[in-house]
C-alpha positions as CSV (number, residue, x, y, z in Angstrom):
1,M,-5.0,-7.4,-22.1
2,D,-8.6,-6.2,-22.5
3,S,-12.1,-7.2,-21.7
4,Y,-13.3,-9.5,-24.2
5,R,-16.1,-8.6,-26.7
6,G,-17.8,-11.9,-26.3
7,Y,-18.0,-12.0,-22.7
8,Y,-17.1,-8.7,-21.0
9,D,-16.4,-10.3,-17.8
10,H,-13.5,-12.3,-19.7
11,L,-10.1,-11.3,-20.7
12,A,-8.9,-11.2,-24.0
13,I,-4.9,-11.3,-25.1
14,E,-4.7,-9.0,-28.2
15,P,-2.7,-10.1,-31.1
16,T,-0.4,-7.6,-32.0
17,G,2.6,-9.3,-34.0
18,D,4.9,-8.2,-31.2
19,I,7.4,-10.6,-30.0
20,A,6.2,-11.5,-26.4
21,T,8.0,-13.4,-24.0
22,A,6.9,-15.8,-21.5
23,G,8.0,-13.5,-18.6
24,R,6.1,-10.5,-20.2
25,L,2.8,-12.5,-20.6
26,L,3.1,-13.6,-17.1
27,A,3.6,-10.0,-15.9
28,E,0.6,-9.0,-17.8
29,C,-1.4,-11.8,-16.4
30,N,-0.2,-10.9,-12.8
31,H,-1.0,-7.3,-13.5
32,A,-4.7,-8.4,-14.6
33,D,-5.3,-10.0,-11.2
34,G,-7.8,-8.0,-9.2
35,R,-8.1,-5.1,-11.9
36,V,-11.2,-3.5,-13.1
37,Y,-11.6,-3.5,-16.9
38,E,-14.2,-1.5,-18.8
39,G,-16.6,-3.9,-21.1
40,Y,-16.7,-3.1,-24.9
41,K,-20.1,-1.5,-24.7
42,G,-19.7,-0.2,-20.8
43,G,-19.8,-1.7,-17.4
44,S,-16.9,-2.5,-15.0
45,Y,-15.5,-6.0,-14.6
46,R,-13.0,-7.2,-12.1
47,M,-10.8,-9.9,-13.5
48,G,-9.1,-12.7,-11.2
49,L,-7.1,-15.8,-11.4
50,D,-10.3,-18.0,-12.6
51,T,-11.2,-15.3,-15.2
52,P,-11.4,-17.0,-18.6
53,V,-8.8,-15.7,-21.4
54,W,-9.6,-15.4,-25.1
55,F,-7.5,-14.8,-28.0
56,S,-8.8,-11.6,-29.6
57,G,-8.3,-7.9,-30.5
58,W,-10.4,-5.3,-28.9
59,G,-13.8,-5.3,-30.5
60,D,-13.5,-8.7,-32.0
61,Y,-15.3,-11.8,-31.1
62,T,-13.1,-14.7,-32.3
63,G,-14.2,-17.6,-30.1
64,L,-10.7,-18.5,-29.7
65,S,-10.2,-19.7,-26.1
66,V,-6.9,-19.7,-24.6
67,M,-6.1,-23.2,-23.3
68,G,-2.4,-23.2,-22.5
69,F,1.0,-21.9,-23.4
70,S,4.1,-23.8,-24.4
71,M,7.5,-23.3,-25.5
72,V,8.5,-24.6,-29.0
73,D,12.0,-24.2,-30.2
74,G,12.4,-21.3,-27.7
75,Q,9.4,-19.5,-28.8
76,L,6.1,-19.0,-26.8
77,V,3.1,-20.6,-28.3
78,I,-0.4,-19.6,-27.1
79,E,-2.4,-22.8,-27.2
80,T,-6.2,-22.0,-28.6
81,A,-9.2,-23.8,-29.3
82,K,-12.4,-22.5,-31.1
83,I,-15.2,-22.5,-28.7
84,D,-18.1,-20.6,-29.9
């Protein structure tokens, strides 16, 4: 997880192609709670339980907001919606 390029005070889950488990993603989210991240062009931003999350690589501005998660045939699916 990183600071999102579109809104530095938001988080981004970076698509890596790695196989993620629900447990690993939950651990990453828990680790982000209260942690300070550096914005893309500077500044420090503390993330919390109410911080919006986007699906985007470092430095990218995708506009894909993470809306939820589900399990489909035993696979973790990140549900997104194009917001901006």
